[in-house]
C-alpha beads as a LAMMPS data file, in Angstrom:
LAMMPS data file: protein, C-alpha beads

411 atoms
410 bonds

1 atom types
1 bond types

-500.0 500.0 xlo xhi
-500.0 500.0 ylo yhi
-500.0 500.0 zlo zhi

Masses

1 110.0

Atoms # bond

1 1 1 0.000 0.000 0.000
2 1 1 2.874 2.395 0.763
3 1 1 4.230 1.958 -2.801
4 1 1 0.840 2.770 -4.345
5 1 1 0.459 5.861 -2.152
6 1 1 3.905 7.033 -3.161
7 1 1 2.993 6.678 -6.863
8 1 1 -0.121 8.844 -6.474
9 1 1 1.885 11.405 -4.558
10 1 1 4.356 11.999 -7.424
11 1 1 1.968 11.601 -10.359
12 1 1 0.603 15.240 -10.367
13 1 1 4.128 16.626 -10.452
14 1 1 5.028 14.436 -13.440
15 1 1 1.951 15.664 -15.317
16 1 1 2.852 19.311 -14.688
17 1 1 6.396 18.763 -15.952
18 1 1 5.089 17.030 -19.077
19 1 1 2.587 19.795 -19.840
20 1 1 5.207 22.471 -19.363
21 1 1 7.513 20.801 -21.841
22 1 1 4.735 20.756 -24.501
23 1 1 3.868 24.459 -24.283
24 1 1 5.872 26.647 -26.691
25 1 1 5.122 29.843 -24.774
26 1 1 5.503 28.570 -21.195
27 1 1 7.376 31.044 -18.980
28 1 1 6.722 29.439 -15.584
29 1 1 9.903 27.707 -14.485
30 1 1 12.681 27.919 -11.948
31 1 1 15.360 29.303 -14.310
32 1 1 14.847 32.986 -13.535
33 1 1 18.595 33.522 -13.396
34 1 1 19.083 32.622 -17.102
35 1 1 20.417 35.520 -19.217
36 1 1 18.220 35.735 -22.326
37 1 1 19.687 36.979 -25.609
38 1 1 16.759 36.746 -28.030
39 1 1 15.722 40.106 -29.522
40 1 1 12.896 40.639 -32.047
41 1 1 12.338 43.686 -34.279
42 1 1 9.845 44.627 -36.988
43 1 1 10.739 46.632 -40.099
44 1 1 7.862 49.002 -39.308
45 1 1 5.182 49.480 -36.678
46 1 1 2.530 50.965 -38.981
47 1 1 1.797 50.008 -42.573
48 1 1 -0.914 50.723 -45.153
49 1 1 -1.237 48.025 -47.802
50 1 1 -1.315 48.962 -51.487
51 1 1 -3.456 46.823 -53.787
52 1 1 -1.236 47.725 -56.751
53 1 1 1.815 46.130 -55.096
54 1 1 0.533 42.683 -54.191
55 1 1 3.861 40.876 -54.603
56 1 1 5.999 43.430 -52.781
57 1 1 7.550 42.437 -49.446
58 1 1 6.200 45.081 -47.064
59 1 1 6.886 43.685 -43.602
60 1 1 9.890 41.805 -42.213
61 1 1 10.564 40.486 -38.718
62 1 1 14.122 39.766 -37.632
63 1 1 15.472 38.162 -34.490
64 1 1 18.864 37.517 -32.923
65 1 1 20.106 34.086 -31.772
66 1 1 18.989 33.020 -28.315
67 1 1 21.458 32.262 -25.495
68 1 1 24.013 29.508 -25.945
69 1 1 23.551 26.166 -24.227
70 1 1 25.777 23.097 -23.856
71 1 1 26.220 20.888 -26.929
72 1 1 23.720 18.269 -25.787
73 1 1 20.898 20.790 -26.311
74 1 1 19.387 21.320 -29.775
75 1 1 17.844 24.766 -30.393
76 1 1 14.922 25.479 -32.745
77 1 1 12.835 28.547 -33.510
78 1 1 9.056 28.705 -33.869
79 1 1 7.216 31.747 -35.257
80 1 1 3.573 32.639 -34.831
81 1 1 1.473 35.433 -36.299
82 1 1 -2.038 36.306 -35.155
83 1 1 -4.546 39.104 -34.772
84 1 1 -4.276 41.008 -31.500
85 1 1 -6.630 39.763 -28.810
86 1 1 -6.704 36.175 -29.996
87 1 1 -3.858 35.120 -27.659
88 1 1 -2.369 33.197 -30.617
89 1 1 -5.275 30.766 -30.650
90 1 1 -5.909 31.513 -34.353
91 1 1 -2.269 31.908 -35.286
92 1 1 -0.288 30.705 -38.274
93 1 1 2.580 28.682 -36.806
94 1 1 5.818 27.838 -38.549
95 1 1 8.877 25.804 -37.523
96 1 1 11.756 27.784 -38.972
97 1 1 14.707 26.098 -40.635
98 1 1 18.123 26.080 -39.029
99 1 1 20.006 29.330 -39.551
100 1 1 16.885 31.360 -40.411
101 1 1 16.486 34.555 -38.370
102 1 1 13.873 36.510 -40.325
103 1 1 10.324 36.205 -41.653
104 1 1 8.837 38.404 -44.411
105 1 1 5.315 39.001 -45.701
106 1 1 4.032 40.431 -48.983
107 1 1 1.038 42.704 -49.410
108 1 1 -1.062 39.796 -50.694
109 1 1 -0.107 37.559 -47.745
110 1 1 -1.002 40.178 -45.131
111 1 1 -4.244 41.088 -46.922
112 1 1 -5.316 37.434 -47.035
113 1 1 -4.442 36.873 -43.373
114 1 1 -6.399 39.919 -42.245
115 1 1 -9.501 39.633 -44.412
116 1 1 -9.737 35.917 -45.149
117 1 1 -8.276 34.086 -42.170
118 1 1 -9.127 36.513 -39.392
119 1 1 -12.214 38.116 -40.956
120 1 1 -11.115 41.716 -40.508
121 1 1 -12.767 44.564 -42.388
122 1 1 -10.851 46.186 -45.230
123 1 1 -12.150 49.585 -44.079
124 1 1 -10.062 49.958 -40.918
125 1 1 -6.667 49.177 -39.428
126 1 1 -5.998 46.105 -37.310
127 1 1 -3.121 45.142 -35.041
128 1 1 -1.244 41.936 -35.711
129 1 1 1.189 40.258 -33.334
130 1 1 4.274 38.309 -34.315
131 1 1 5.986 35.992 -31.842
132 1 1 9.269 34.077 -32.020
133 1 1 10.037 31.276 -29.576
134 1 1 13.491 29.780 -29.071
135 1 1 13.313 26.370 -27.436
136 1 1 15.722 23.559 -26.676
137 1 1 15.447 19.761 -26.862
138 1 1 17.793 17.188 -25.393
139 1 1 20.029 17.606 -22.364
140 1 1 19.427 16.382 -18.846
141 1 1 16.823 18.945 -17.798
142 1 1 14.090 21.115 -19.250
143 1 1 15.230 24.567 -20.386
144 1 1 13.137 27.700 -20.325
145 1 1 12.237 28.942 -23.867
146 1 1 12.968 32.519 -24.840
147 1 1 9.867 34.303 -26.150
148 1 1 9.567 37.698 -27.813
149 1 1 6.469 39.395 -29.280
150 1 1 6.016 42.583 -31.317
151 1 1 2.882 44.309 -32.596
152 1 1 2.311 46.040 -35.952
153 1 1 -0.663 48.129 -37.062
154 1 1 -1.778 47.161 -40.587
155 1 1 -4.413 48.859 -42.722
156 1 1 -5.708 46.538 -45.485
157 1 1 -6.417 47.899 -48.934
158 1 1 -10.011 48.017 -50.084
159 1 1 -10.394 45.714 -53.107
160 1 1 -11.795 47.352 -56.222
161 1 1 -14.622 45.293 -57.690
162 1 1 -14.584 44.960 -61.480
163 1 1 -18.210 45.881 -61.997
164 1 1 -20.211 48.890 -63.078
165 1 1 -23.512 50.636 -62.605
166 1 1 -22.461 53.182 -65.231
167 1 1 -19.462 53.515 -67.569
168 1 1 -18.311 56.886 -68.881
169 1 1 -15.846 58.342 -71.365
170 1 1 -13.895 61.415 -70.300
171 1 1 -10.673 63.293 -70.940
172 1 1 -9.257 65.821 -73.363
173 1 1 -10.116 63.583 -76.343
174 1 1 -13.843 64.124 -75.793
175 1 1 -15.415 66.715 -78.057
176 1 1 -18.196 67.684 -75.651
177 1 1 -17.140 66.561 -72.192
178 1 1 -17.982 63.390 -70.291
179 1 1 -20.565 61.050 -71.808
180 1 1 -22.295 57.885 -70.573
181 1 1 -21.632 54.747 -72.606
182 1 1 -24.594 52.647 -73.760
183 1 1 -25.176 49.006 -72.874
184 1 1 -25.464 46.732 -75.882
185 1 1 -28.746 44.917 -76.400
186 1 1 -27.038 41.573 -76.983
187 1 1 -24.782 41.656 -73.908
188 1 1 -25.640 43.386 -70.638
189 1 1 -21.971 43.313 -69.598
190 1 1 -20.838 45.230 -72.676
191 1 1 -20.778 48.998 -73.170
192 1 1 -20.234 50.825 -76.465
193 1 1 -19.561 54.238 -77.964
194 1 1 -19.525 55.204 -81.649
195 1 1 -18.696 58.818 -82.360
196 1 1 -16.104 61.469 -82.931
197 1 1 -13.030 62.017 -80.766
198 1 1 -10.229 64.496 -81.078
199 1 1 -6.527 64.088 -80.417
200 1 1 -5.888 63.875 -76.693
201 1 1 -6.262 61.588 -73.689
202 1 1 -9.193 59.226 -73.141
203 1 1 -10.244 58.083 -69.676
204 1 1 -12.890 55.474 -68.817
205 1 1 -14.419 56.249 -65.387
206 1 1 -16.697 53.635 -63.824
207 1 1 -19.324 54.245 -61.170
208 1 1 -20.243 51.297 -58.952
209 1 1 -22.174 51.396 -55.674
210 1 1 -21.494 55.110 -55.251
211 1 1 -17.742 54.936 -55.855
212 1 1 -15.786 56.010 -58.935
213 1 1 -12.800 54.073 -60.246
214 1 1 -11.165 53.827 -63.656
215 1 1 -10.774 51.152 -66.309
216 1 1 -7.102 51.271 -67.283
217 1 1 -4.845 49.403 -69.728
218 1 1 -3.330 46.389 -67.975
219 1 1 0.140 47.224 -69.284
220 1 1 -0.127 50.703 -67.753
221 1 1 0.992 52.403 -70.964
222 1 1 -2.114 53.757 -72.716
223 1 1 -0.840 53.195 -76.255
224 1 1 -3.764 52.595 -78.621
225 1 1 -3.961 48.940 -79.739
226 1 1 -6.046 49.767 -82.775
227 1 1 -8.821 47.211 -83.319
228 1 1 -7.428 44.751 -80.768
229 1 1 -9.155 43.576 -77.588
230 1 1 -6.880 44.895 -74.850
231 1 1 -6.778 43.500 -71.302
232 1 1 -7.705 46.065 -68.670
233 1 1 -7.728 46.499 -64.900
234 1 1 -9.659 48.651 -62.445
235 1 1 -7.736 51.332 -60.536
236 1 1 -8.524 54.177 -58.183
237 1 1 -6.590 56.638 -60.371
238 1 1 -6.867 56.939 -64.174
239 1 1 -4.396 55.778 -66.796
240 1 1 -5.496 57.389 -70.050
241 1 1 -5.352 56.063 -73.594
242 1 1 -3.615 58.295 -76.099
243 1 1 -5.920 59.163 -79.010
244 1 1 -3.527 60.038 -81.864
245 1 1 -5.907 61.722 -84.332
246 1 1 -9.414 63.067 -84.666
247 1 1 -12.170 61.100 -86.328
248 1 1 -14.868 58.504 -85.675
249 1 1 -13.972 55.892 -83.065
250 1 1 -15.777 52.756 -81.925
251 1 1 -15.084 51.840 -78.287
252 1 1 -16.322 48.592 -76.743
253 1 1 -15.892 47.852 -73.030
254 1 1 -16.547 44.221 -72.087
255 1 1 -16.864 43.997 -68.310
256 1 1 -17.191 40.206 -68.394
257 1 1 -13.977 39.606 -70.356
258 1 1 -12.210 42.643 -68.831
259 1 1 -11.244 43.997 -72.240
260 1 1 -11.461 47.278 -74.132
261 1 1 -11.443 47.421 -77.938
262 1 1 -10.878 50.761 -79.670
263 1 1 -11.219 51.080 -83.433
264 1 1 -9.775 54.264 -84.892
265 1 1 -10.693 55.848 -88.269
266 1 1 -7.805 53.801 -89.707
267 1 1 -9.469 50.489 -88.762
268 1 1 -13.245 50.951 -88.908
269 1 1 -15.582 47.975 -88.703
270 1 1 -17.465 47.677 -91.990
271 1 1 -20.731 45.883 -92.844
272 1 1 -20.594 42.853 -95.133
273 1 1 -21.780 42.892 -98.758
274 1 1 -23.299 39.848 -100.486
275 1 1 -24.394 38.972 -104.032
276 1 1 -27.525 37.105 -105.138
277 1 1 -29.580 36.562 -108.304
278 1 1 -32.983 38.243 -108.453
279 1 1 -36.181 36.353 -109.297
280 1 1 -38.811 39.007 -109.990
281 1 1 -39.441 42.593 -111.024
282 1 1 -36.527 44.864 -111.776
283 1 1 -34.065 42.353 -110.251
284 1 1 -35.190 39.316 -112.248
285 1 1 -32.168 37.320 -113.461
286 1 1 -29.848 40.142 -112.393
287 1 1 -26.893 39.948 -109.986
288 1 1 -27.859 42.020 -106.987
289 1 1 -25.273 43.288 -104.496
290 1 1 -26.593 44.088 -101.036
291 1 1 -24.773 45.720 -98.136
292 1 1 -26.223 43.929 -95.135
293 1 1 -27.563 46.549 -92.762
294 1 1 -30.642 44.569 -91.653
295 1 1 -31.758 40.956 -91.585
296 1 1 -35.371 39.843 -92.016
297 1 1 -36.774 36.702 -90.355
298 1 1 -38.790 34.639 -92.840
299 1 1 -40.465 31.219 -92.813
300 1 1 -43.288 29.339 -91.183
301 1 1 -42.933 31.533 -88.110
302 1 1 -44.298 34.536 -90.087
303 1 1 -46.764 32.618 -92.257
304 1 1 -44.387 32.730 -95.266
305 1 1 -45.214 36.392 -95.817
306 1 1 -42.887 38.281 -98.162
307 1 1 -43.393 41.341 -95.983
308 1 1 -41.229 40.505 -92.964
309 1 1 -41.947 42.370 -89.749
310 1 1 -39.387 40.608 -87.560
311 1 1 -36.270 42.650 -88.266
312 1 1 -32.775 42.201 -86.830
313 1 1 -30.709 45.388 -86.599
314 1 1 -26.922 45.732 -86.268
315 1 1 -25.297 46.067 -82.867
316 1 1 -23.559 49.338 -82.129
317 1 1 -20.570 47.249 -81.043
318 1 1 -20.163 45.451 -84.374
319 1 1 -21.971 45.885 -87.736
320 1 1 -21.711 42.120 -88.298
321 1 1 -23.823 41.303 -85.223
322 1 1 -27.602 41.548 -85.709
323 1 1 -30.087 41.511 -82.853
324 1 1 -33.810 41.030 -82.425
325 1 1 -35.454 41.691 -79.060
326 1 1 -39.185 42.106 -79.110
327 1 1 -42.488 40.273 -79.264
328 1 1 -42.440 36.496 -78.842
329 1 1 -42.360 34.597 -82.127
330 1 1 -44.643 31.773 -83.189
331 1 1 -43.297 28.292 -83.710
332 1 1 -42.199 27.259 -87.195
333 1 1 -39.291 27.358 -89.606
334 1 1 -37.028 30.418 -89.821
335 1 1 -34.219 31.826 -91.941
336 1 1 -32.742 35.314 -92.275
337 1 1 -32.809 37.114 -95.634
338 1 1 -31.136 40.353 -96.743
339 1 1 -34.120 41.609 -98.788
340 1 1 -37.811 41.890 -97.858
341 1 1 -39.649 44.442 -99.981
342 1 1 -42.851 42.396 -100.246
343 1 1 -42.167 40.707 -103.589
344 1 1 -40.931 37.273 -104.670
345 1 1 -37.323 38.320 -104.275
346 1 1 -37.737 37.801 -100.531
347 1 1 -37.623 34.053 -101.032
348 1 1 -34.812 34.233 -103.588
349 1 1 -32.467 36.705 -101.896
350 1 1 -29.265 35.838 -100.097
351 1 1 -30.175 33.953 -96.903
352 1 1 -28.568 32.789 -93.680
353 1 1 -29.692 29.637 -91.899
354 1 1 -28.486 26.182 -90.901
355 1 1 -25.665 24.558 -92.915
356 1 1 -26.356 22.423 -95.945
357 1 1 -25.854 18.674 -95.821
358 1 1 -22.508 17.148 -96.767
359 1 1 -23.876 16.624 -100.266
360 1 1 -24.880 20.308 -100.559
361 1 1 -28.632 19.812 -100.072
362 1 1 -30.917 22.055 -98.041
363 1 1 -32.120 20.780 -94.691
364 1 1 -34.179 21.853 -91.683
365 1 1 -32.693 21.526 -88.185
366 1 1 -34.364 22.010 -84.793
367 1 1 -33.413 25.017 -82.679
368 1 1 -31.746 24.492 -79.306
369 1 1 -32.824 27.399 -77.121
370 1 1 -29.941 29.313 -75.514
371 1 1 -27.168 27.655 -77.536
372 1 1 -24.934 29.055 -80.264
373 1 1 -25.762 27.242 -83.480
374 1 1 -23.817 27.152 -86.724
375 1 1 -24.807 29.528 -89.492
376 1 1 -24.265 29.413 -93.253
377 1 1 -25.087 32.001 -95.905
378 1 1 -25.727 31.884 -99.634
379 1 1 -28.314 31.694 -102.396
380 1 1 -29.261 28.607 -104.406
381 1 1 -29.869 25.635 -102.103
382 1 1 -29.120 27.740 -99.047
383 1 1 -32.370 29.641 -99.630
384 1 1 -34.301 26.486 -98.766
385 1 1 -32.419 25.681 -95.541
386 1 1 -34.205 26.507 -92.275
387 1 1 -33.941 26.304 -88.548
388 1 1 -37.144 25.145 -86.858
389 1 1 -38.561 26.858 -83.778
390 1 1 -40.123 23.824 -82.097
391 1 1 -42.168 25.961 -79.715
392 1 1 -43.431 29.533 -79.557
393 1 1 -41.947 32.139 -77.238
394 1 1 -38.545 33.035 -78.683
395 1 1 -38.142 36.803 -78.328
396 1 1 -34.373 37.270 -78.496
397 1 1 -32.165 36.396 -81.477
398 1 1 -28.502 37.197 -82.114
399 1 1 -27.038 36.530 -85.564
400 1 1 -23.258 36.873 -85.562
401 1 1 -21.868 37.081 -89.101
402 1 1 -18.339 37.423 -87.728
403 1 1 -18.359 34.023 -86.045
404 1 1 -21.174 32.632 -88.270
405 1 1 -23.365 31.642 -85.330
406 1 1 -26.958 32.260 -84.296
407 1 1 -28.542 32.072 -80.863
408 1 1 -32.277 31.873 -80.117
409 1 1 -33.441 32.652 -76.607
410 1 1 -36.362 33.574 -74.380
411 1 1 -35.710 36.627 -72.196

Bonds

1 1 1 2
2 1 2 3
3 1 3 4
4 1 4 5
5 1 5 6
6 1 6 7
7 1 7 8
8 1 8 9
9 1 9 10
10 1 10 11
11 1 11 12
12 1 12 13
13 1 13 14
14 1 14 15
15 1 15 16
16 1 16 17
17 1 17 18
18 1 18 19
19 1 19 20
20 1 20 21
21 1 21 22
22 1 22 23
23 1 23 24
24 1 24 25
25 1 25 26
26 1 26 27
27 1 27 28
28 1 28 29
29 1 29 30
30 1 30 31
31 1 31 32
32 1 32 33
33 1 33 34
34 1 34 35
35 1 35 36
36 1 36 37
37 1 37 38
38 1 38 39
39 1 39 40
40 1 40 41
41 1 41 42
42 1 42 43
43 1 43 44
44 1 44 45
45 1 45 46
46 1 46 47
47 1 47 48
48 1 48 49
49 1 49 50
50 1 50 51
51 1 51 52
52 1 52 53
53 1 53 54
54 1 54 55
55 1 55 56
56 1 56 57
57 1 57 58
58 1 58 59
59 1 59 60
60 1 60 61
61 1 61 62
62 1 62 63
63 1 63 64
64 1 64 65
65 1 65 66
66 1 66 67
67 1 67 68
68 1 68 69
69 1 69 70
70 1 70 71
71 1 71 72
72 1 72 73
73 1 73 74
74 1 74 75
75 1 75 76
76 1 76 77
77 1 77 78
78 1 78 79
79 1 79 80
80 1 80 81
81 1 81 82
82 1 82 83
83 1 83 84
84 1 84 85
85 1 85 86
86 1 86 87
87 1 87 88
88 1 88 89
89 1 89 90
90 1 90 91
91 1 91 92
92 1 92 93
93 1 93 94
94 1 94 95
95 1 95 96
96 1 96 97
97 1 97 98
98 1 98 99
99 1 99 100
100 1 100 101
101 1 101 102
102 1 102 103
103 1 103 104
104 1 104 105
105 1 105 106
106 1 106 107
107 1 107 108
108 1 108 109
109 1 109 110
110 1 110 111
111 1 111 112
112 1 112 113
113 1 113 114
114 1 114 115
115 1 115 116
116 1 116 117
117 1 117 118
118 1 118 119
119 1 119 120
120 1 120 121
121 1 121 122
122 1 122 123
123 1 123 124
124 1 124 125
125 1 125 126
126 1 126 127
127 1 127 128
128 1 128 129
129 1 129 130
130 1 130 131
131 1 131 132
132 1 132 133
133 1 133 134
134 1 134 135
135 1 135 136
136 1 136 137
137 1 137 138
138 1 138 139
139 1 139 140
140 1 140 141
141 1 141 142
142 1 142 143
143 1 143 144
144 1 144 145
145 1 145 146
146 1 146 147
147 1 147 148
148 1 148 149
149 1 149 150
150 1 150 151
151 1 151 152
152 1 152 153
153 1 153 154
154 1 154 155
155 1 155 156
156 1 156 157
157 1 157 158
158 1 158 159
159 1 159 160
160 1 160 161
161 1 161 162
162 1 162 163
163 1 163 164
164 1 164 165
165 1 165 166
166 1 166 167
167 1 167 168
168 1 168 169
169 1 169 170
170 1 170 171
171 1 171 172
172 1 172 173
173 1 173 174
174 1 174 175
175 1 175 176
176 1 176 177
177 1 177 178
178 1 178 179
179 1 179 180
180 1 180 181
181 1 181 182
182 1 182 183
183 1 183 184
184 1 184 185
185 1 185 186
186 1 186 187
187 1 187 188
188 1 188 189
189 1 189 190
190 1 190 191
191 1 191 192
192 1 192 193
193 1 193 194
194 1 194 195
195 1 195 196
196 1 196 197
197 1 197 198
198 1 198 199
199 1 199 200
200 1 200 201
201 1 201 202
202 1 202 203
203 1 203 204
204 1 204 205
205 1 205 206
206 1 206 207
207 1 207 208
208 1 208 209
209 1 209 210
210 1 210 211
211 1 211 212
212 1 212 213
213 1 213 214
214 1 214 215
215 1 215 216
216 1 216 217
217 1 217 218
218 1 218 219
219 1 219 220
220 1 220 221
221 1 221 222
222 1 222 223
223 1 223 224
224 1 224 225
225 1 225 226
226 1 226 227
227 1 227 228
228 1 228 229
229 1 229 230
230 1 230 231
231 1 231 232
232 1 232 233
233 1 233 234
234 1 234 235
235 1 235 236
236 1 236 237
237 1 237 238
238 1 238 239
239 1 239 240
240 1 240 241
241 1 241 242
242 1 242 243
243 1 243 244
244 1 244 245
245 1 245 246
246 1 246 247
247 1 247 248
248 1 248 249
249 1 249 250
250 1 250 251
251 1 251 252
252 1 252 253
253 1 253 254
254 1 254 255
255 1 255 256
256 1 256 257
257 1 257 258
258 1 258 259
259 1 259 260
260 1 260 261
261 1 261 262
262 1 262 263
263 1 263 264
264 1 264 265
265 1 265 266
266 1 266 267
267 1 267 268
268 1 268 269
269 1 269 270
270 1 270 271
271 1 271 272
272 1 272 273
273 1 273 274
274 1 274 275
275 1 275 276
276 1 276 277
277 1 277 278
278 1 278 279
279 1 279 280
280 1 280 281
281 1 281 282
282 1 282 283
283 1 283 284
284 1 284 285
285 1 285 286
286 1 286 287
287 1 287 288
288 1 288 289
289 1 289 290
290 1 290 291
291 1 291 292
292 1 292 293
293 1 293 294
294 1 294 295
295 1 295 296
296 1 296 297
297 1 297 298
298 1 298 299
299 1 299 300
300 1 300 301
301 1 301 302
302 1 302 303
303 1 303 304
304 1 304 305
305 1 305 306
306 1 306 307
307 1 307 308
308 1 308 309
309 1 309 310
310 1 310 311
311 1 311 312
312 1 312 313
313 1 313 314
314 1 314 315
315 1 315 316
316 1 316 317
317 1 317 318
318 1 318 319
319 1 319 320
320 1 320 321
321 1 321 322
322 1 322 323
323 1 323 324
324 1 324 325
325 1 325 326
326 1 326 327
327 1 327 328
328 1 328 329
329 1 329 330
330 1 330 331
331 1 331 332
332 1 332 333
333 1 333 334
334 1 334 335
335 1 335 336
336 1 336 337
337 1 337 338
338 1 338 339
339 1 339 340
340 1 340 341
341 1 341 342
342 1 342 343
343 1 343 344
344 1 344 345
345 1 345 346
346 1 346 347
347 1 347 348
348 1 348 349
349 1 349 350
350 1 350 351
351 1 351 352
352 1 352 353
353 1 353 354
354 1 354 355
355 1 355 356
356 1 356 357
357 1 357 358
358 1 358 359
359 1 359 360
360 1 360 361
361 1 361 362
362 1 362 363
363 1 363 364
364 1 364 365
365 1 365 366
366 1 366 367
367 1 367 368
368 1 368 369
369 1 369 370
370 1 370 371
371 1 371 372
372 1 372 373
373 1 373 374
374 1 374 375
375 1 375 376
376 1 376 377
377 1 377 378
378 1 378 379
379 1 379 380
380 1 380 381
381 1 381 382
382 1 382 383
383 1 383 384
384 1 384 385
385 1 385 386
386 1 386 387
387 1 387 388
388 1 388 389
389 1 389 390
390 1 390 391
391 1 391 392
392 1 392 393
393 1 393 394
394 1 394 395
395 1 395 396
396 1 396 397
397 1 397 398
398 1 398 399
399 1 399 400
400 1 400 401
401 1 401 402
402 1 402 403
403 1 403 404
404 1 404 405
405 1 405 406
406 1 406 407
407 1 407 408
408 1 408 409
409 1 409 410
410 1 410 411
């Protein structure tokens, strides 16, 4: 019985020693006479993050070696970073490699820690704490760790959302001051301008949820990439495009793709012209050339009437894109012709519809609502090719003669 009693007497002390050895930050020990050498410094005590410098190292912590111990002891360093007030319960912990006496953080790393890991607001500063712990393993007795902590005030940057309630054009290139760009009918995320500019600088301000930012060239240069879709970014301050000469410009801002396309007078977008053989009246047996500025829907969906009332008009963004948005159509076959003056030439004019068969014969194919479907144009057999609206209700059609696709939808 005396042996069992002795075991219970010493067991609590053994547990305390074990727990102390497992705690990185433990300071309760009997080695108060040890001379500590560990020192920790931060490169700054206050920092405001810049969203334009995500990869820059903006904060570095450095520490000196801890006190020396006999050879049987192995030293290691542990670092922790946490938001103030959390007592390092939500920290990011790292076992540093031998010989490492510094830890650095980029703008992106600090922003993610503050807003993602610790849920801090991007509208106000927060205090982070960094701790380094020097601890020893081995030897004949437990050794008190050296612990140092510093605090740094960090203000996150407020992310700029790539979205818009309104998109404007501004700058010295504008002939009459700031104007509001129009949304295209075919794409609610696309804005367009077609009009005159003068030589000067062009800015694209964006208003979203009461704040104004600027669409800027991603390369930061502002050199006009005439007719090319240019990648863009959103910034708090403008970077202007240089408009080299006066004339008519077409500007398309695609918020979904994050691109801007500017066509100068040197590279205008032109409508397509087609040729077909007439069948009646003044055009009978004559080669007719038509510049396609409208498309007319014809077929069973309009009762085969030569007077077509469903008309597709060109998009302001591109004269080769034609759009219909209006009353719901009836079911039935459909093609798109370039002539509809009420005579027999309607059925014999150049037409766009589904592709011919591999043998060159006309065919009728069912429409898949909401999908881009292949388009082919021509006269001859192509005049007798149709898509088939299997049900009524289509009220939105986009014919793209640049990609040779058509999309039927219900909106």
